LOBATI-306811 format. One line per 8 residues: number of its first residue (from 1); their letters; for each residue x, y, z of N, C-alpha, C. Coordinates in steps of 0.1 Angstrom, whole numbers, plus 2048, in hexadecimal, padded with zeros to 3 digits. Example, Ala and Ser with C-alpha at 12.3 -4.5 7.8 and 13.67 -1.06 7.14 Angstrom:
REM residues 2
1> AS> 884,7C7,84E,87B,7D3,84E,884,7DF,84E  880,7EA,847,889,7F5,847,881,800,84F
***
This chain:
REM residues 264
1> MKIAIIGA> 83A,8AB,879,83E,8AA,86B,834,8B3,862  83A,8BB,859,832,8C3,850,831,8BA,843  825,8B5,841,823,8AC,836,819,8B1,82B  81C,8AF,81F,813,8B2,814,810,8A5,80C  803,8A3,809,800,898,801,7FC,89E,7F3  804,89B,7E9,802,8A1,7DC,7FA,897,7D4  7ED,89A,7D3,7E4,891,7CC,7DB,88A,7D5  7D1,891,7DB,7C8,88B,7E5,7BC,883,7DE
9> GNLGKSIA> 7C0,879,7D7,7B5,870,7D1,7B2,865,7DC  7AE,85A,7D7,7AA,84F,7E1,7B6,84B,7EA  7C2,849,7E4,7CD,845,7EC,7D2,851,7F5  7D3,85C,7EF,7D7,868,7F7,7CE,86B,803  7C1,86A,801,7B7,86C,80C,7B9,861,816  7BB,855,812,7BD,84A,81C,7C9,84D,825  7D4,851,81E,7E0,855,826,7DD,861,830  7D6,86A,82A,7D2,876,833,7CA,872,83F
17> KGLIFGNA> 7C1,869,83D,7B9,864,848,7C1,85D,853  7CB,855,84F,7D4,84F,858,7DC,859,860  7E1,863,859,7E9,86D,85F,7E1,875,869  7D5,879,865,7CC,881,86E,7C8,879,87A  7C4,86D,879,7BF,865,885,7CB,861,88D  7D7,861,887,7E3,85D,88F,7EA,869,895  7E4,875,892,7EA,882,896,7F9,882,893  7FC,880,886,80A,87D,882,811,889,87A
25> FTTLYLTK> 80C,895,87C,812,8A0,875,811,8AD,87D  819,8B6,879,818,8C4,87E,80E,8CC,876  810,8CB,869,807,8D1,85F,805,8C7,854  7F9,8C7,84D,7F7,8BE,842,7F0,8C5,837  7F6,8C5,82B,7F0,8CB,81F,7EB,8C0,816  7DF,8C1,811,7DA,8B8,807,7D7,8C0,7FA  7DD,8BA,7EF,7DB,8C2,7E2,7D3,8B9,7D8  7CB,8C0,7D0,7C4,8BA,7C5,7BF,8C5,7BC
33> RKTDDIKE> 7BE,8C1,7AF,7BA,8CC,7A5,7AC,8D1,7A8  7A3,8C8,7AB,796,8CC,7AF,794,8C8,7BE  793,8D2,7C7,794,8D0,7D5,786,8CD,7DC  77B,8CE,7D4,76E,8CD,7DA,76C,8C1,7E3  771,8B5,7DE,76F,8A9,7E5,779,8A6,7F1  782,8B0,7F3,78B,8AE,7FF,789,8BA,808  780,8C3,806,77E,8CF,80E,77B,8CB,81D  775,8BF,81E,771,8BB,82C,77D,8B9,835
41> YEEYSKVS> 789,8B7,82F,795,8B5,837,799,8C2,83E  795,8CD,839,798,8DA,840,792,8DB,84E  789,8D3,851,782,8D3,85E,78C,8CE,869  796,8C7,864,7A0,8C2,86E,7AB,8CC,871  7AF,8CD,87D,7B9,8D7,881,7C6,8D5,87A  7CC,8E0,875,7D9,8E0,86E,7D9,8D9,861  7CE,8D7,85B,7CD,8D1,84D,7C8,8DC,843  7D0,8DD,838,7CD,8E7,82E,7CA,8E0,821
49> VTSNNIEA> 7C0,8E5,819,7BD,8DF,80C,7BF,8EA,801  7C6,8E6,7F6,7C9,8EF,7EC,7CB,8E8,7DF  7CA,8EF,7D4,7CD,8EA,7C6,7DB,8EF,7C2  7E1,8F6,7CB,7EF,8FC,7C8,7FA,8F3,7CE  800,8EB,7C5,80B,8E2,7CA,817,8EA,7CF  81A,8F5,7C9,825,8FD,7CE,823,902,7DC  817,907,7DF,814,90B,7EC,816,900,7F6  811,8F4,7F3,813,8E8,7FC,822,8E5,7FE
57> VKNSDILI> 829,8E5,7F3,838,8E2,7F4,83F,8EC,7FD  83C,8F9,7FB,843,903,803,840,902,812  835,8FD,815,831,8FC,823,832,8EE,82A  83A,8E6,823,83B,8D8,828,849,8D3,826  84D,8C9,82E,85A,8C2,82E,859,8B5,827  84E,8AE,829,84C,8A0,824,842,8A1,819  845,89C,80D,83C,89D,802,838,88F,7FD  82C,88B,7FF,827,87E,7FB,81F,87F,7EE
65> FAVQPTQL> 824,879,7E3,81E,87A,7D6,815,86E,7D4  808,871,7D2,7FE,866,7D0,7F6,869,7C4  7FD,86B,7B9,7F6,86F,7AC,7F8,863,7A2  7F2,865,797,7F3,85B,78C,801,85B,786  806,850,781,813,850,77B,815,85A,770  80B,85D,768,80B,867,75D,80C,875,762  809,877,76F,809,885,774,816,889,77C  81D,87E,781,828,881,78A,833,88A,784
73> ERILEEIK> 837,886,778,843,88E,772,83F,89D,771  833,8A0,76C,82F,8AE,76B,82F,8B5,778  82A,8AE,782,829,8B4,790,838,8B7,795  840,8AD,793,84E,8AF,798,855,8BB,791  852,8BC,784,857,8C8,77C,852,8D5,782  845,8D4,786,83F,8E0,78B,845,8E5,799  848,8DB,7A1,84D,8DF,7AF,85C,8DE,7B1  863,8D9,7A7,871,8D7,7AA,87A,8E3,7AE
81> NELTEKHV> 876,8EF,7AA,87D,8FB,7AD,87B,8FF,7BC  870,8F9,7C2,86D,8FD,7D0,873,8F3,7DA  879,8E9,7D5,87F,8DE,7DE,88C,8E4,7E4  88D,8E1,7F1,899,8E5,7F9,89F,8D8,7FF  8A9,8DA,807,8B0,8CF,80E,8A8,8C9,819  89D,8CF,81C,894,8CA,827,88A,8C0,822  887,8C0,815,87C,8B8,80F,87F,8A9,80E  876,8A1,812,876,893,810,86B,88F,806
89> LISTVTGF> 86E,889,7FB,864,886,7F1,861,877,7F2  854,874,7F4,84F,866,7F5,845,864,7EA  849,85B,7E1,840,858,7D6,838,84B,7D8  82B,84B,7D6,823,83F,7D7,81F,83A,7C9  825,840,7BF,821,83E,7B1,827,831,7AB  81E,828,7A7,822,81B,7A2,82B,81C,795  836,815,795,83E,814,789,847,820,786  846,82A,78E,84E,836,78C,85B,835,794
97> KIQRIESV> 866,832,78D,873,82E,794,87A,83B,799  882,838,7A3,88A,843,7AA,892,84A,79F  899,843,796,8A1,849,78C,89A,853,784  88D,850,781,885,859,779,881,866,782  87F,864,78E,87C,870,797,889,878,798  894,872,799,8A1,879,79A,8A4,881,78D  89F,87C,782,8A2,882,775,89B,890,774  890,892,77D,889,89E,77D,88E,8A7,788
105> VGKDQFII> 88F,8A2,794,892,8AB,7A0,8A1,8AA,7A4  8A9,8A1,79E,8B7,8A0,7A1,8B9,895,7AC  8C5,890,7AC,8C9,885,7B6,8CB,88A,7C4  8CC,898,7C5,8CF,89D,7D3,8C3,8A0,7DB  8B9,897,7DA,8AD,898,7E1,8AA,88B,7E9  8A3,88C,7F4,89F,880,7FC,893,87A,7F5  895,86F,7ED,88A,869,7E5,887,85B,7EA  87B,859,7ED,876,84C,7F2,86A,847,7EA
113> RSMPNTAI> 86A,83A,7E6,85E,834,7E0,857,82C,7EA  84A,82C,7EA,842,824,7F3,837,81D,7EB  834,811,7EF,829,809,7E8,81F,804,7F3  815,80D,7F6,80B,808,800,800,800,7F8  7F7,7FB,800,7EB,7F5,7F9,7DE,7FB,7FF  7D3,7F7,7F9,7C6,7FE,7FD,7C2,7FC,80B  7C8,7F2,812,7C5,7F1,820,7CA,7FC,829  7D1,806,822,7D5,812,829,7C9,819,82E
121> AVGKSMTC> 7BE,818,828,7B1,81F,82C,7AD,81B,83A  7B1,80F,83E,7AD,80A,84C,7B9,808,854  7C5,80F,851,7D1,80E,859,7D7,800,859  7D6,7F9,84E,7DB,7EB,84D,7E4,7E9,841  7E9,7F3,83B,7F1,7F2,82F,7FE,7EA,831  802,7E2,828,80F,7DC,827,817,7E5,81D  820,7ED,822,826,7F7,819,835,7F4,818  83A,7F3,80B,848,7F1,809,84F,7FE,805
129> LCSNEKGQ> 85B,800,80A,862,80C,808,870,80A,802  875,814,7FA,883,814,7F5,886,822,7F3  893,825,7F1,897,833,7EF,8A4,834,7E7  8A7,840,7E3,8B4,843,7DC,8BE,843,7E7  8CB,845,7E3,8D6,845,7ED,8D4,84F,7F8  8D0,85C,7F4,8CF,866,7FE,8C2,864,806  8B8,85E,800,8AC,85B,807,8AD,852,813  8B8,84A,813,8BA,840,81E,8BB,848,82B
137> KRIAIAEA> 8BF,854,82B,8C0,85C,837,8B2,860,83D  8A8,85F,835,89B,864,839,890,859,838  894,84D,834,88A,842,832,883,83E,83F  88A,841,84B,883,83E,858,877,847,859  877,853,853,86B,85C,854,85F,855,84D  862,84F,841,858,848,839,852,83C,841  85C,835,847,858,82A,84F,84E,82E,85A  851,839,861,849,83E,86C,83B,841,867
145> IFNRLGHS> 83A,848,85B,82D,84B,856,825,83F,852  82B,836,84B,823,82A,846,821,820,851  829,820,85B,826,817,866,81A,81B,86E  816,828,86D,80A,82D,873,7FE,829,86B  801,824,85F,7F6,820,855,7F6,811,852  7FD,80A,85B,7FE,7FC,859,80C,7F7,85C  813,7F0,853,820,7EB,855,829,7EE,849  835,7F0,84B,83E,7F3,840,84B,7EC,841
153> IIIPENKM> 851,7E9,835,85F,7E3,835,867,7EA,82A  874,7EA,82B,87D,7F0,821,882,7E5,818  881,7E7,80B,886,7DD,801,88E,7E4,7F7  896,7DC,7EF,89D,7E3,7E3,893,7E7,7D9  896,7F1,7D1,88D,7F6,7C7,88A,7EC,7BD  893,7E3,7BA,891,7D9,7AF,887,7CE,7B3  882,7CF,7C0,877,7C6,7C4,86A,7CD,7C6  869,7DA,7C2,85D,7E1,7C3,851,7DC,7BA
161> QAATVICA> 855,7D8,7AE,84B,7D2,7A6,845,7C6,7AC  84D,7BD,7B1,848,7B1,7B7,840,7B4,7C4  844,7BE,7CB,83D,7C2,7D7,82F,7C7,7D3  82E,7CE,7C8,821,7D3,7C3,817,7C7,7C1  81C,7BC,7BB,814,7B1,7B8,810,7AA,7C6  81A,7A8,7CF,817,7A1,7DB,80E,7A9,7E5  811,7B6,7E5,80A,7BE,7F0,7FE,7C6,7EA  7FF,7CC,7DE,7F4,7D4,7D9,7EA,7CB,7D1
169> SGIAFWMR> 7EF,7C4,7C7,7E6,7BA,7C1,7E2,7B0,7CA  7EA,7AD,7D4,7E8,7A2,7DE,7DB,7A4,7E5  7D7,7B1,7E8,7CA,7B4,7EE,7BF,7AD,7E6  7BF,7AE,7D9,7B5,7A9,7D1,7B5,799,7D1  7C1,794,7D2,7C2,785,7D2,7BC,780,7DF  7BF,786,7EA,7B9,782,7F7,7AA,784,7F8  7A6,78F,7F2,797,792,7F1,790,786,7E9  796,781,7DF,790,777,7D7,790,76A,7DF
177> LIRATTQG> 79A,767,7E7,79A,75B,7F0,78F,75C,7FA  78E,768,800,783,76A,80A,775,768,803  774,76D,7F7,767,76B,7F0,764,75D,7EE  76F,755,7EA,76D,747,7E7,769,73F,7F4  76F,742,7FF,76C,73B,80B,75E,740,810  75A,74C,80D,74C,751,810,742,749,808  745,747,7FB,73C,73F,7F3,73B,731,7F8  746,72B,7FC,746,71E,801,73E,71D,80E
185> AVQLGFDA> 73F,727,816,737,727,823,728,728,820  724,730,816,716,731,811,711,723,80D  71A,71C,805,716,70F,801,714,705,80C  71B,707,817,719,6FF,823,70E,703,82C  706,70D,828,6FA,711,82F,6FA,71E,837  705,726,837,704,733,83D,6FE,73D,834  6F8,747,83A,6F4,752,831,700,75B,82D  6FE,763,823,709,76A,81D,711,773,827
193> KEAQELSM> 709,77A,830,710,783,839,718,77B,844  712,770,849,719,767,852,726,761,84B  724,75D,83F,72F,756,838,73B,760,836  738,76C,832,743,776,830,74A,779,83E  742,77A,848,748,77D,855,751,771,85A  74D,765,858,755,759,85B,762,75A,853  761,75D,846,76D,75D,83D,777,768,841  771,774,843,77A,77F,846,781,77D,853
201> QTCLGAAS> 77A,779,85D,780,778,86B,78A,76D,86C  787,762,864,790,757,864,79D,75B,85D  79C,762,852,7A8,768,84A,7B0,771,854  7A9,77A,85B,7B0,782,864,7B7,77A,86F  7B1,770,874,7B7,768,87E,7C3,761,87A  7C2,75B,86D,7CE,754,868,7DA,75D,866  7D8,769,861,7E3,773,85F,7E8,777,86D  7DF,77A,876,7E4,77E,884,7EC,773,88B
209> LLIESGKH> 7E8,767,889,7F0,75C,88F,7FE,75C,88A  800,75E,87D,80D,75E,877,815,76A,87B  80F,776,87C,815,782,87F,81A,781,88E  811,77D,897,815,77D,8A5,81E,771,8A9  81D,766,8A2,825,75A,8A6,832,75A,89E  833,760,892,83F,760,88A,841,752,884  837,749,884,839,73C,87F,836,73B,870  83B,730,86A,838,72D,85C,82A,728,85B
217> PEEEIDKV> 823,72B,850,815,726,84F,813,717,851  81C,70F,84D,81B,701,84E,81A,6FC,85D  821,704,865,821,700,874,813,702,879  80C,70C,875,7FE,70E,87A,7F4,705,873  7F7,701,866,7EF,6F8,85F,7EF,6EA,866  7FC,6E6,86B,7FD,6D9,871,7F4,6D8,87E  7F2,6E4,884,7EA,6E4,891,7DB,6E0,88E  7D7,6E2,882,7C8,6E0,87F,7C6,6D5,875
225> TTPRGCTI> 7D1,6CE,872,7CF,6C2,869,7D2,6B5,871  7C8,6AD,872,7C9,6A0,879,7C8,695,86F  7CE,68A,873,7CE,67E,869,7C0,67B,865  7BE,67A,858,7B1,676,852,7A6,680,855  7AA,68C,859,7A0,696,85D,79B,69E,852  791,6A7,855,78A,6AF,84A,793,6BA,845  79C,6BF,84D,7A5,6CA,848,7AE,6C6,83E  7B6,6BB,840,7BF,6B6,836,7B8,6B1,82A
233> EGLNEMEH> 7AC,6AC,82B,7A4,6A8,820,7A1,6B4,817  79D,6BF,81D,79A,6CB,815,7A7,6D1,80F  7B1,6D1,817,7BE,6D7,812,7C3,6CF,806  7C3,6C2,807,7C8,6B9,7FC,7BF,6BB,7EF  7B2,6BC,7F1,7A9,6BE,7E6,7AC,6CB,7DF  7AE,6D6,7E7,7B2,6E3,7E1,7BF,6E2,7D9  7C9,6DB,7DF,7D6,6DA,7D8,7D5,6D2,7CB  7CD,6C7,7CC,7CB,6BF,7C0,7C5,6C7,7B4
241> NGLSSSLI> 7BD,6D2,7B8,7B7,6DA,7AE,7BF,6E7,7AB  7CB,6E7,7B1,7D5,6F2,7AD,7D4,6FF,7B5  7D0,6FF,7C2,7CF,70B,7C9,7DC,713,7CA  7E6,70C,7CF,7F3,713,7D1,7F9,717,7C3  7F8,70E,7BA,7FE,710,7AC,7F7,71B,7A5  7EA,71C,7A7,7E2,727,7A0,7E6,735,7A6  7E7,735,7B3,7EB,742,7BA,7F9,746,7B5  802,73D,7B5,810,741,7B0,810,745,7A2
249> KGIQASFK> 809,73E,799,808,742,78B,801,74F,78A  7F7,752,792,7F1,75F,791,7FA,76B,795  802,768,7A0,80C,772,7A4,817,774,799  81B,76A,793,825,76B,788,81F,772,77C  812,770,779,80C,777,76E,80B,786,771  807,789,77D,806,798,781,814,79E,780  81E,797,784,82C,79D,784,830,79F,776  82D,796,76D,831,797,75F,82A,7A4,759
257> KINNITEK> 81D,7A5,75C,815,7B0,757,81A,7BE,75C  81E,7BF,769,822,7CC,76E,830,7CF,768  838,7C5,765,845,7C8,75F,843,7CD,750  839,7C7,749,836,7CC,73C,831,7DA,73C  828,7DD,745,823,7EB,746,82E,7F5,749  837,7F2,752,842,7FB,756,84B,7FD,74A  84E,7F2,742,857,7F4,737,851,7FD,72C  844,7FD,72B,83D,806,721,83D,814,726
***
């Protein structure tokens, strides 16, 4: 695959790392207005660094846009005359709808939206994908790319805002839960480093159990809650203080906010 990442900032560089270490391209172009901090990528075979978006487009088939929302429309205008029937456009830009992309480059393009999260830097992103009608013929390409960088699923575009909250904002929600269990472990006598290790690895284990078993969380909870035991005591105390309710309210608040931002 001949791939160009238009906008090699933090997210773009994370995608590039995953592609490089997965040997997932024939050629790879990285573009940025100031290329000094991405020059190191030229050390890798078949990787080119440039500030010229048109050069990257002409030499690539798959275009991954990882720029700020305020920049995307200008960049699409810049490169639209260079697009051919071979190009697949993959946008990672939050809140920038397919219809808006089509209004610049036309409906006769393979257009895909992706919503990765910051765990893409360690190859563990949960990425949601959707496409325009024509893009459905190429969405498997996007799946292949992002499955090398974690896990991906295809959803309708009208669920992309919700996916942003659950998957992208969700990283922060889980980080806060890990921090809270770390603080609890410190209060129980562990030093800070031990406490964080216990919390992180337990979180990883819980997620892995569900992924590999395919079971509902309550099934696994039942295995560690015994009558009058310490686990059910702790769970009930958390619920009395609104653990689940607070999480759900936080998710709803984030969803309301992202919809307000998009409308503006």
